[in-house]
C-alpha positions in Angstrom: 24.3 -18.1 9.0 23.7 -14.4 8.3 20.5 -12.7 9.2 19.4 -9.1 8.7 17.9 -7.2 11.7 15.9 -4.1 10.7 15.0 -1.3 13.2 13.1 1.9 12.7 15.1 5.1 13.5 13.2 7.5 15.8 15.1 10.7 14.9 16.8 10.6 11.5 18.9 13.6 12.3 21.5 14.3 9.5 20.9 11.0 7.7 19.4 12.8 4.7 22.5 15.0 4.4 24.7 11.9 4.6 22.6 10.2 1.9 23.2 13.1 -0.5 27.0 12.7 0.2 26.7 9.0 -0.5 25.1 9.8 -3.9 28.0 12.2 -4.6 30.5 9.4 -4.1 28.4 7.0 -6.1 28.2 9.4 -9.0 32.0 10.0 -8.8 32.5 6.3 -9.2 30.3 6.5 -12.3 32.3 9.4 -13.7 35.6 7.4 -13.1 33.9 4.5 -15.0 33.0 6.7 -17.9 36.6 8.1 -18.1 38.1 4.6 -18.1 35.7 3.6 -21.0 36.5 6.8 -22.9 40.2 6.1 -22.8 39.8 2.4 -23.4 41.1 1.5 -20.0 40.0 -1.5 -18.0 37.1 -1.1 -15.7 38.3 0.2 -12.3 38.1 -2.3 -9.5 36.5 -1.6 -6.1 40.0 -1.1 -4.7 40.9 1.4 -7.5 37.8 3.4 -6.6 38.6 3.3 -2.9 42.1 4.7 -3.6 40.6 7.5 -5.7 38.1 8.5 -3.0 40.4 9.1 0.0 38.5 12.1 1.2 36.4 10.8 4.1 37.1 13.8 6.3 36.2 16.3 3.7 33.1 14.4 2.7 32.0 13.8 6.3 31.7 10.1 5.7 33.4 7.2 7.5 36.0 5.5 5.4 34.2 2.2 5.8 31.0 3.8 4.3 33.0 5.0 1.3 34.5 1.5 0.8 31.0 0.0 1.0 29.7 2.4 -1.7 32.6 1.4 -4.0 32.1 -2.3 -3.5 28.4 -2.0 -4.1 29.0 0.1 -7.3 31.3 -2.6 -8.7 28.9 -5.4 -7.7 26.0 -3.7 -9.5 28.2 -2.9 -12.5 29.5 -6.4 -12.9 26.0 -7.9 -12.4 24.4 -5.8 -15.2 27.5 -5.5 -17.4 27.2 -1.7 -17.6 27.6 1.5 -15.5 24.9 1.8 -12.8 22.5 4.7 -13.1 23.3 8.0 -11.5 21.9 8.7 -8.1 20.0 11.9 -7.4 22.3 14.6 -5.9 21.4 17.8 -4.0 18.9 20.0 -5.9 17.7 17.3 -8.2 14.8 14.9 -8.1 14.6 13.2 -4.6 15.8 9.6 -4.3 15.4 7.2 -1.4 18.3 7.7 1.0 20.9 5.0 1.5 24.0 5.2 3.8 26.0 1.9 4.0 28.8 0.9 6.3 31.2 -1.9 5.8 32.6 -3.0 9.2 31.4 -3.3 12.8 33.7 -0.5 13.9 31.7 2.0 11.9 28.7 1.7 14.3 28.4 1.1 18.0 25.2 -0.2 19.7 24.3 1.6 22.8 21.2 0.1 24.4 18.2 1.1 22.3 20.4 3.4 20.2 23.2 3.3 17.7 26.2 5.6 17.4 27.3 6.4 13.8 29.6 9.2 12.7 29.6 10.6 16.3 25.8 11.0 16.1 23.4 9.0 18.3 20.3 7.6 16.7 17.5 6.2 18.8 15.8 3.0 17.6 12.5 1.2 18.1 14.4 -1.9 19.4 11.5 -4.4 19.1 13.9 -7.4 19.5 17.5 -7.7 20.7 20.4 -7.9 18.3 21.9 -11.4 18.2 25.3 -12.6 16.9 28.2 -10.6 15.5 27.5 -7.5 13.4 29.2 -7.8 10.0 28.0 -4.8 8.1 24.8 -2.9 7.4 23.2 0.3 6.2 20.7 3.1 6.9 17.9 3.3 4.3 14.9 5.4 3.7 11.5 4.2 2.6 8.9 5.9 0.4 7.3 7.6 3.4 10.6 9.2 4.5 11.1 6.9 7.4 14.6 5.7 8.1 15.7 2.2 9.1 18.8 0.6 10.4 19.8 -2.7 8.8 22.3 -4.9 10.6 23.7 -8.1 9.0 24.6 -10.4 11.8 26.3 -13.8 11.9 24.1 -16.0 14.2 24.4 -19.6 15.3 22.1 -22.3 13.9 21.0 -23.3 17.4 17.2 -23.3 17.4 15.6 -26.7 18.3 14.8 -29.0 15.4 11.4 -30.5 15.0 10.5 -34.1 14.2 8.9 -35.7 11.1 8.6 -34.4 7.6 6.0 -32.6 5.6 5.1 -31.8 2.0 3.7 -28.4 1.2 1.5 -27.6 -1.8 1.2 -23.8 -2.4 -2.1 -22.5 -3.7 -4.5 -19.6 -4.0 -7.6 -20.9 -2.2 -5.2 -21.6 0.7 -1.7 -20.3 0.9 -0.3 -23.7 1.8 -1.7 -27.2 2.3 0.4 -29.7 4.3 0.6 -33.4 3.6 -0.9 -34.1 7.1 -4.1 -32.2 6.1 -3.3 -28.9 7.8 -4.3 -25.8 5.8 -2.9 -22.3 6.1 -5.6 -19.9 4.8 -4.6 -17.1 2.5 -5.4 -13.8 4.2 -6.4 -11.8 1.0 -4.6 -8.8 2.4 -4.8 -6.7 -0.7 -8.6 -7.1 -0.9 -8.8 -6.1 2.8 -7.3 -2.6 2.1 -8.6 -2.3 -1.5 -11.5 0.1 -0.7 -9.4 2.4 1.5 -6.7 2.5 -1.2 -9.2 3.4 -3.9 -10.6 6.2 -1.8 -7.2 7.7 -1.2 -6.3 7.5 -4.9 -9.5 9.2 -6.0 -8.8 12.0 -3.5 -5.3 12.4 -4.8 -3.8 11.8 -1.3 -0.4 10.5 -2.3 1.0 10.3 1.3 -2.1 8.2 2.3 -1.7 5.9 -0.7 2.0 5.3 0.2 1.0 4.6 3.8 -1.7 2.0 2.8 0.7 0.3 0.4 3.3 0.1 3.2 0.6 -1.3 5.5 -0.3 -4.0 3.0 3.4 -5.0 2.7 3.9 -5.1 6.5 0.8 -7.1 7.3 1.6 -9.6 4.6 5.2 -9.9 5.7 4.1 -10.4 9.4 1.6 -13.2 8.3 4.2 -15.0 6.2 6.8 -14.8 9.0 4.4 -16.3 11.5 3.3 -19.1 9.2 6.8 -20.0 8.0 8.2 -19.9 11.5 5.5 -22.4 12.8 6.4 -24.9 10.0 10.2 -24.6 10.4 10.0 -25.2 14.1 7.8 -28.3 13.8 9.4 -30.4 11.1 12.9 -31.6 10.4 12.4 -32.1 6.6 10.3 -29.7 4.5 9.4 -30.3 0.9 7.8 -27.5 -1.1 6.6 -27.4 -4.7 8.4 -25.1 -7.1 5.3 -23.5 -8.5 6.1 -20.7 -10.9 4.5 -17.4 -9.7 5.9 -15.5 -12.8 3.9 -17.7 -15.2 0.7 -17.7 -13.3 0.9 -13.9 -12.8 0.3 -13.5 -16.5 -3.1 -15.2 -16.3 -6.4 -13.9 -14.9 -5.1 -15.1 -11.5 -2.3 -12.6 -11.4 -3.7 -10.4 -8.6 -4.2 -13.4 -6.3 -0.7 -14.7 -7.2 1.0 -11.4 -6.2 -1.1 -11.3 -3.0 -0.1 -14.9 -2.0 3.7 -14.1 -2.3 4.9 -17.7 -2.8 8.4 -16.6 -3.4 8.7 -14.7 -0.1 7.1 -17.6 1.7 9.6 -20.0 0.3 12.6 -17.8 1.1 11.4 -17.4 4.7 10.9 -21.2 5.0 14.4 -21.8 3.6 16.5 -19.6 6.0 14.3 -20.5 9.0 14.8 -24.2 8.3 18.5 -23.7 8.2 18.5 -22.0 11.6 16.4 -24.8 13.0 18.9 -27.3 11.5 16.2 -28.8 9.3 16.3 -29.8 5.7 14.6 -27.6 3.1 13.8 -29.1 -0.3 12.2 -27.6 -3.4 10.6 -30.3 -5.6 9.3 -30.4 -9.1 5.5 -30.2 -8.8 4.6 -31.5 -12.2 1.9 -34.3 -12.1 1.5 -33.9 -8.3 -2.1 -32.9 -8.8 -3.0 -35.6 -11.3 -1.1 -38.5 -9.7 -2.8 -40.6 -7.0 -0.7 -40.5 -3.9 -2.0 -44.0 -3.0 -1.2 -46.1 -6.1 0.7 -43.7 -8.4 -1.8 -43.8 -11.3 -2.6 -40.6 -13.2 -6.2 -39.5 -13.5 -6.7 -36.3 -11.4 -7.8 -32.8 -12.5 -5.5 -31.0 -15.0 -4.8 -27.4 -15.8 -6.4 -24.0 -14.9 -9.7 -25.1 -16.4 -10.1 -27.8 -13.7 -9.2 -25.6 -10.7 -12.8 -25.9 -9.5 -12.4 -29.6 -8.9 -11.3 -29.8 -5.3 -11.9 -33.5 -4.7 -11.6 -36.5 -7.0 -11.6 -40.3 -6.8 -8.8 -42.4 -8.3 -10.2 -44.5 -11.2 -7.7 -47.4 -10.4 -7.8 -47.8 -6.6 -10.9 -45.8 -5.8 -9.3 -43.6 -3.1 -11.0 -40.3 -2.6 -8.5 -37.4 -2.6 -8.5 -33.8 -1.7 -6.8 -32.0 -4.5 -4.3 -30.0 -2.4 -3.6 -32.7 0.2 -2.9 -35.2 -2.5 -0.4 -32.9 -4.2 1.4 -32.3 -0.9 1.6 -36.0 -0.2 3.1 -36.6 -3.7 5.7 -33.9 -3.1 6.7 -35.6 0.1 6.6 -39.2 -1.0 8.6 -38.7 -4.3 6.0 -40.3 -6.6 7.0 -37.6 -9.1 9.8 -39.0 -11.3 11.0 -35.4 -12.0 11.6 -34.7 -8.3 14.8 -32.8 -7.7 16.2 -32.2 -4.2 18.1 -29.0 -3.4 19.1 -28.7 0.2 19.7 -25.1 1.3 23.4 -24.2 1.7 24.6 -23.4 5.1 25.5 -19.6 5.0 
């Protein structure tokens, strides 16, 4: 499978200048696209664009970087069925920097540093690089910090757990497992809310960006730890396919965004693959209302009944915790609309 390793660059050096050159090549591809459309020619392929940009020495870019730009341009164009937007060039409004490279020969790892375009960039190497480097990029965040991203092919060799588990995603708790375990939601946005409001009132844009980045990083760290613990413990993981997009339009929108169900599911999926476990997304309809003991329907329904956390089945009399019951239904397959989608091996 392919994983992306991300490292902070200590000294960005000339990366900003390279990013402006990347934008020049990108905009040239857009100009070629416009010319082809003006003369009713077919859209240029990535190889056409590469052949038209044979000026790596003059531009000061590695030929693999130019090829990566052309391939990304064509990918974006074909995905959206139109020419991608222009990227900011020198002297215009600042855009976030991006310097791609397409093959492992473009970069060379040297301990806690990387050599690119004959320049050596020191890294905060918080973890070793594993596997074979396929491609990657340098990119800049909103605070002007540069990062190295390496896409590496790694083996799926981590130990697999035993047993299986159903997971009900929620807002009171991030996840409730079918064995009764609960993963509390950290309410990270609320934790930094006061500091963010103070910085916004003071007009301190740099501080606002730093707080937003802190919220993202803390949330990501929490989700990584939670998903890793589950992926390492079970050999079959069944998660409800709750729609965050629909709930985000309700009064619960802020909590839904803070929970980040989509990111949590993506982390569980690729970590399950690496642990050689099975990841399943199941239709969660009726899981709250259906009794996990006898299968009869009579539990709380809809947003109006979210306050009902426990209920007793009218048919068999079993007392259920709302979230645990839903997780058990996801695992047992009581739901007739259950659909199984095992993650593909990358």
